[in-house]
C-alpha positions in Angstrom: -117.7 -159.0 54.7 -118.2 -162.1 56.8 -116.9 -165.5 58.0 -116.5 -168.6 55.7 -119.6 -170.8 56.1 -121.3 -173.6 54.4 -124.8 -175.5 55.3 -125.3 -179.2 55.3 -127.5 -180.4 52.4 -131.1 -180.8 54.0 -134.6 -180.7 52.9 -136.9 -177.9 53.7 -140.8 -178.5 54.0 -143.1 -176.2 52.5 -144.0 -174.5 55.7 -140.5 -172.8 55.6 -141.5 -170.7 52.6 -145.2 -171.2 51.9 -145.4 -168.7 49.3 -143.6 -171.1 46.9 -144.9 -174.1 45.2 -143.7 -177.7 45.7 -140.3 -178.3 44.8 -137.1 -180.5 44.8 -135.7 -178.1 47.7 -132.2 -179.1 46.7 -129.7 -176.5 48.1 -127.3 -174.8 46.1 -123.6 -176.0 47.0 -121.2 -173.0 48.4 -117.6 -173.6 48.5 -116.5 -173.6 52.2 -113.9 -170.7 51.6 -116.3 -168.7 49.9 -116.9 -165.7 52.5 -120.3 -164.6 52.9 -121.8 -161.8 55.4 -124.6 -159.6 55.5 -124.0 -157.5 52.7 -123.4 -160.3 50.2 -120.5 -162.7 49.4 -117.0 -162.6 47.7 -114.2 -165.1 46.6 -111.3 -165.3 44.3 -112.2 -165.3 40.7 -111.9 -168.9 39.0 -110.9 -170.6 42.4 -114.2 -169.8 44.6 -116.3 -167.7 42.7 -117.5 -169.1 39.3 -120.3 -168.2 36.6 -122.2 -171.3 37.9 -122.1 -170.2 41.5 -123.3 -166.3 40.4 -126.0 -167.6 38.4 -127.1 -169.8 41.4 -127.0 -167.1 43.8 -128.6 -164.6 41.5 -131.4 -167.1 40.7 -132.0 -167.7 44.5 -131.9 -164.1 45.2 -134.7 -163.2 42.6 -137.0 -166.2 43.6 -136.3 -165.2 47.3 -137.6 -161.7 46.6 -140.7 -163.2 45.0 -141.1 -165.6 48.2 -141.1 -162.5 50.3 -143.7 -160.9 48.2 -141.7 -158.3 47.1 -142.4 -157.3 43.3 -140.7 -155.4 40.6 -137.2 -155.8 38.7 -134.0 -156.7 40.0 -131.3 -154.0 39.3 -127.9 -155.3 38.0 -124.6 -153.3 38.3 -120.9 -153.8 38.8 -117.6 -152.2 39.2 -115.0 -152.5 36.5 -113.2 -155.4 37.6 -112.3 -157.7 34.4 -114.4 -160.6 35.6 -117.5 -158.3 35.7 -119.0 -158.8 32.4 -118.7 -162.5 32.6 -120.5 -162.5 35.8 -122.9 -159.9 34.9 -124.1 -162.4 32.2 -124.2 -165.2 34.6 -126.0 -163.0 37.1 -128.5 -161.8 34.3 -129.2 -165.4 33.3 -130.0 -166.8 36.8 -132.2 -163.8 37.5 -134.3 -164.6 34.1 -134.5 -168.2 34.9 -136.9 -167.6 37.6 -139.0 -165.0 36.0 -137.1 -161.9 37.3 -137.1 -158.8 35.3 -133.7 -157.3 35.1 -132.7 -153.7 34.6 -129.0 -153.5 33.8 -127.0 -150.6 34.9 -123.6 -151.4 33.6 -120.5 -150.2 35.2 -121.6 -148.1 38.2 -120.6 -147.2 41.5 -122.3 -149.3 44.4 -124.2 -146.2 45.7 -125.5 -145.2 42.2 -127.2 -148.8 42.2 -128.6 -148.1 45.6 -130.2 -145.1 44.2 -131.6 -146.4 41.2 -133.3 -149.3 43.3 -135.5 -146.8 44.7 -135.8 -144.7 41.5 -137.3 -148.0 39.7 -139.3 -149.1 42.5 -137.6 -152.3 42.2 -137.5 -155.4 44.4 -134.0 -155.4 44.8 -130.5 -154.6 43.5 -127.4 -157.1 42.8 -123.9 -155.4 42.8 -120.9 -157.4 41.2 -118.0 -156.1 43.2 -115.4 -157.0 45.9 -115.1 -153.5 47.1 -111.8 -152.8 47.8 -110.3 -156.4 47.6 -107.8 -157.0 45.0 -108.8 -157.8 41.3 -108.4 -161.4 41.9 -111.4 -161.2 43.9 -115.0 -160.4 43.0 -118.4 -160.6 44.7 -121.7 -160.0 44.9 -123.5 -157.1 47.2 -127.1 -157.3 47.6 -129.7 -154.4 48.2 -133.2 -154.5 49.3 -136.1 -152.4 48.1 -135.1 -149.8 50.3 -132.0 -149.3 48.3 -129.9 -150.6 51.4 -127.8 -153.8 51.9 -130.0 -156.5 53.4 -130.1 -156.4 57.2 -129.6 -159.1 59.7 -132.8 -160.5 59.7 -133.5 -160.5 56.0 -129.7 -161.5 55.0 -130.6 -164.5 57.5 -133.5 -165.4 55.8 -131.6 -165.3 52.4 -128.9 -167.5 53.4 -131.3 -170.1 54.7 -133.1 -169.9 51.4 -130.0 -169.9 49.5 -128.8 -173.2 50.9 -132.2 -175.0 51.3 -134.3 -174.2 48.5 -134.0 -175.1 44.7 -135.6 -172.1 43.3 -138.6 -172.6 41.0 -137.8 -172.2 37.4 -139.8 -170.2 35.0 -141.3 -171.9 32.0 -140.6 -170.8 28.4 -143.3 -168.0 28.5 -142.6 -166.8 31.8 -138.8 -165.9 31.8 -137.6 -162.6 32.9 -136.7 -159.9 30.5 -133.7 -157.5 30.4 -133.7 -153.6 29.9 -131.0 -151.1 30.1 -130.7 -147.9 32.3 -128.0 -145.8 31.2 -128.9 -142.6 33.2 -128.4 -143.9 36.6 -125.2 -142.2 36.9 -126.4 -138.7 35.6 -129.3 -139.2 38.2 -126.8 -139.8 41.3 -124.6 -136.9 39.7 -127.6 -134.4 39.7 -129.0 -135.4 43.0 -125.8 -134.6 44.8 -125.5 -131.1 43.0 -129.0 -130.6 44.4 -128.1 -131.1 47.9 -129.1 -128.4 50.2 -125.7 -128.6 52.0 -123.8 -127.5 48.8 -123.2 -123.8 47.9 -123.0 -124.1 44.3 -122.3 -120.4 43.6 -119.3 -120.3 46.3 -117.8 -123.6 45.0 -117.7 -122.3 41.4 -116.4 -118.8 42.4 -113.7 -120.7 44.3 -112.5 -122.9 41.5 -111.1 -125.6 43.5 -107.9 -127.6 42.0 -108.6 -131.2 42.5 -106.1 -134.2 42.3 -108.1 -137.6 41.6 -107.4 -141.0 41.7 -110.0 -143.5 40.7 -107.9 -146.6 41.0 -109.5 -147.7 37.4 -112.5 -148.5 39.1 -116.1 -147.4 38.7 -115.5 -143.9 39.9 -114.4 -143.0 36.6 -118.0 -142.9 35.5 -118.9 -140.0 37.9 -116.1 -138.5 39.7 -114.5 -136.3 37.2 -117.8 -134.9 35.9 -119.2 -134.4 39.3 -116.1 -132.4 40.2 -116.3 -130.2 37.1 -119.7 -129.7 37.7 -118.7 -128.2 41.0 -116.5 -125.4 39.4 -113.4 -127.7 39.9 -110.4 -128.0 37.8 -109.6 -131.6 37.7 -106.3 -133.5 37.1 -107.2 -137.2 37.3 -105.1 -140.4 37.0 -106.4 -144.0 36.4 -109.9 -142.6 35.7 -110.1 -145.6 33.1 -112.5 -148.2 34.1 -110.8 -151.5 32.8 -109.9 -153.1 36.1 -106.3 -153.2 36.3 -106.1 -151.5 39.6 -102.5 -149.8 39.7 -102.3 -149.7 43.6 -103.9 -151.4 46.6 -107.4 -150.7 45.7 -108.0 -150.0 49.4 -107.5 -146.0 49.5 -105.4 -146.1 53.0 -102.9 -143.6 53.5 -100.0 -146.0 52.4 -101.6 -146.4 49.0 -101.5 -142.6 48.0 -98.1 -141.6 47.4 -98.9 -141.4 43.4 -101.9 -139.2 44.1 -99.6 -137.3 46.6 -97.2 -136.7 43.7 -99.8 -135.4 41.5 -101.1 -132.9 44.0 -97.7 -131.4 44.4 -97.2 -131.4 40.6 -100.3 -129.6 40.0 -100.4 -127.2 42.8 -103.9 -128.7 43.6 -105.8 -127.7 46.8 -106.7 -131.2 47.6 -106.4 -135.0 46.5 -109.3 -137.2 46.3 -109.1 -141.2 46.1 -112.0 -143.8 45.7 -112.0 -147.6 46.0 -113.2 -149.6 43.0 -116.8 -149.6 43.8 -116.9 -145.8 45.2 -118.1 -146.1 48.6 -115.0 -145.1 50.4 -113.0 -141.8 50.0 -109.7 -140.9 51.2 -108.2 -137.4 51.3 -104.7 -135.8 50.6 -103.8 -132.3 51.6 -102.4 -129.7 49.4 -98.6 -130.6 50.7 -99.5 -134.2 49.4 -99.8 -135.6 52.8 -102.3 -138.4 53.0 -104.7 -137.7 55.7 -106.3 -141.2 56.5 -109.6 -142.3 55.9 -111.2 -141.2 59.6 -111.0 -137.5 58.7 -113.4 -137.8 55.7 -116.1 -138.6 57.9 -115.4 -135.9 60.3 -115.0 -133.1 57.7 -118.2 -134.3 55.7 -119.9 -134.2 58.8 -118.9 -130.7 59.7 -120.0 -129.4 56.2 -123.6 -130.9 57.2 -123.8 -129.8 60.6 -122.9 -126.1 60.1 -126.1 -126.0 58.0 -128.3 -128.6 59.6 -127.6 -129.6 63.2 -128.9 -133.0 64.2 -127.8 -136.4 65.2 -124.6 -137.9 64.1 -123.9 -141.8 64.1 -120.8 -144.1 63.3 -119.8 -147.2 64.2 -117.7 -148.3 67.4 -114.3 -148.6 65.4 -114.3 -145.1 64.1 -112.2 -142.4 65.2 -113.1 -140.1 68.3 -112.7 -137.1 66.0 -116.1 -137.6 64.5 -117.5 -137.5 68.4 -115.3 -134.4 68.6 -117.2 -132.6 65.5 -120.5 -133.6 66.8 -119.5 -132.0 70.1 -118.5 -129.0 68.3 -121.9 -128.6 66.9 -123.5 -129.4 70.1 -125.6 -132.4 68.5 -126.4 -136.0 69.6 -123.4 -138.6 68.8 -124.2 -142.4 68.7 -122.2 -145.5 67.8 -123.4 -148.5 66.1 -122.0 -152.0 65.6 -119.6 -152.3 62.8 -120.9 -152.7 59.5 -122.8 -150.4 57.1 -126.3 -151.6 57.4 -125.8 -151.5 61.3 -124.8 -147.7 61.2 -127.5 -147.1 58.5 -130.3 -148.7 60.7 -129.3 -146.8 63.7 -129.2 -143.4 61.8 -132.9 -144.4 60.9 -133.8 -144.8 64.4 -131.9 -141.8 65.5 -133.2 -139.4 62.6 -129.6 -138.6 62.1 -128.3 -136.1 59.5 -125.1 -137.5 58.7 -123.1 -140.6 59.8 -121.0 -143.3 58.1 -117.9 -145.4 59.1 -114.3 -144.5 59.6 -113.1 -146.2 56.5 -114.2 -143.1 54.4 -117.7 -144.0 54.1 -120.0 -141.0 54.3 -123.7 -141.7 54.5 -125.9 -138.9 54.0 -129.8 -139.3 54.5 -131.0 -136.6 52.4 -129.6 -138.8 49.6 -129.7 -142.2 50.9 -128.6 -144.5 53.5 -125.6 -145.9 51.6 -121.9 -145.1 52.0 -121.1 -142.5 48.8 -117.9 -141.5 48.0 -119.2 -138.7 45.6 -121.6 -137.3 47.9 -118.5 -137.2 50.3 -116.2 -135.5 47.9 -119.0 -132.8 47.3 -119.2 -132.3 51.2 -115.4 -132.2 51.6 -115.0 -129.5 48.8 -117.9 -127.5 50.5 -116.2 -127.8 54.0 -112.7 -126.5 52.3 -114.6 -123.7 50.9 -116.3 -122.9 54.0 -113.1 -123.0 55.9 -111.1 -120.6 53.4 -108.0 -122.0 54.0 -105.8 -124.7 52.9 -106.8 -128.2 53.8 -103.6 -128.7 56.0 -104.5 -125.7 58.3 -108.2 -126.8 58.5 -107.2 -130.1 59.8 -105.0 -128.9 62.3 -107.7 -127.1 64.0 -109.3 -130.6 65.0 -107.7 -132.8 67.6 -105.2 -135.4 66.6 -105.4 -139.0 67.3 -103.6 -142.2 66.3 -105.2 -145.3 65.6 -103.4 -148.6 65.9 -104.8 -152.0 64.8 -103.7 -155.4 65.2 -105.3 -159.1 65.3 -104.7 -162.2 66.7 -105.8 -165.9 67.1 -108.2 -166.3 69.7 -111.0 -169.1 70.6 -114.3 -167.5 70.0 -115.7 -169.7 73.0 -113.3 -167.7 75.2 -114.3 -164.3 74.3 -116.9 -163.7 77.3 -114.1 -164.6 79.9 -112.0 -162.3 77.9 -114.2 -159.2 77.7 -114.8 -159.8 81.6 -111.2 -159.8 82.3 -110.5 -156.7 80.2 -113.2 -154.8 81.8 -112.0 -155.6 85.3 -108.2 -155.2 84.3 -108.5 -151.9 82.3 -111.3 -150.2 84.3 -112.6 -148.0 81.7 -114.9 -144.6 82.2 -117.5 -146.4 79.6 -118.2 -149.6 78.1 -120.2 -150.9 75.1 -120.8 -154.5 74.5 -123.2 -154.4 71.4 -120.1 -155.6 69.1 -117.6 -157.3 71.2 -116.2 -154.7 73.7 -115.4 -151.1 73.6 -113.7 -149.5 76.5 -113.4 -145.8 76.3 -111.4 -143.4 78.6 -112.8 -139.8 78.3 -110.2 -138.0 80.1 -107.4 -139.7 78.4 -109.2 -139.1 75.0 -108.6 -142.8 74.4 -110.5 -146.1 73.6 -110.1 -149.7 72.8 -112.2 -152.1 70.8 -112.0 -156.0 70.9 -114.2 -157.8 68.7 -114.2 -161.0 66.8 -113.6 -160.4 63.1 -116.2 -160.8 60.4 -113.8 -161.9 57.5 -111.1 -164.0 59.4 -111.2 -166.5 62.2 -109.2 -164.2 64.6 -109.8 -161.4 67.0 -109.5 -157.8 66.2 -108.1 -155.0 68.6 -108.1 -151.3 67.9 -106.9 -148.6 69.9 -106.9 -144.9 69.7 -105.0 -142.3 71.8 -103.5 -138.6 71.2 -100.2 -140.4 70.8 -99.4 -143.5 69.2 -97.3 -144.9 71.7 -100.3 -144.5 74.1 -102.4 -146.7 71.5 -99.7 -149.0 71.3 -99.2 -149.6 74.9 -103.1 -149.9 75.3 -103.0 -152.9 72.7 -100.0 -154.5 74.5 -101.8 -154.4 77.9 -105.1 -155.8 76.5 -103.1 -158.7 74.5 -101.4 -159.6 78.1 -104.8 -159.8 79.2 -106.1 -162.0 76.4 -102.8 -164.2 77.0 -104.1 -164.8 80.7 -107.4 -165.8 79.6 -106.5 -167.9 76.7 
């Protein structure tokens, strides 16, 4: 989500935030090991993330929105983590303390909260989640009135406010109120069911058998009901929403052995796995084999493009198979810097019909510009019905690639020299420097992406090629170049 950071205590003048009344301008103290990014912040529960810190961030967010002259309530949601209720109460108190009205959604997926922000005409939203991190973590994702994460500019302004301004507190007669919205999940489900890309009759007639793993996260409140509404016979594990994650909450192929067993035991047509806040989706085929996350976006895109051709956007580290999908349907294809909001903004600029990230995050503008696993699941099922063949055979019709990832310590100040050396040594067909350095070789169907991590003080190297040995060889050569620079 971002690199650890802290800001020295310093006063701000009223000129920095002219819509605020005079105040003491005492900044909030942020632990140095709190991880902060464009989308929000996260930390270990009780060690870094405390109720006091959550209340402080929430009060600052409510006051910040008012300083930006954005009116309306702030919506509050959370995933199923055991610390979620505690932090929800703290966030509610923080928002109320600055006169912000709160609409509490309870346990909901992050995309549900994003849709609800727009439904209520809210000033913003606050989701308590650490996404795919283990249960010892929790965090805060911040949404704008658009029902999207704060973009880079808005996030920078909020970080400046958060660490430089003491939020003006409301008087006794100006405190924010609290209301509940228990229909947000139902609205989200119904909006997916109404998508023009779904043939509800064909889906119901097919009656797909689906194995489902919700990892005891927020997926349990929407996924089983949605799949049943699409005519599926659902066999679910870990649909409880108690936050006791039984596996690595990141739905990578290595974490889905139990789901593979369930697919085989039930004779399911497909296995679906989500992360705790339900913005990422992974697939298991009818043999119980995990397919990885990159295919999620490719297959979902195919279901959309077969009905509504149009531009496709993904990030620089996503598999080439998504580019192949756009090519098959003869539609424009674009890459954006890593990060959901970066992809979403590029999708808006290109008027894309589908996009997302290779971590299993599907963004469908017909619904909203947010990664949405339930919407992705519906599109995948439609793709399976359209293909009219087992998932393993349908996947075999697409090119196969192998992605290999590694990371290494490398001085940030030496990166410009490293990019130049890599460019000269590797001599690629195409080069992109919008987010680190991405080199692509069209004839070899391979690419390399080198970029500074957003969450650790390291450099990430990602390579893809038709064969794993080729990808590893590319990483080894790049590593040798970096050694020469360092």
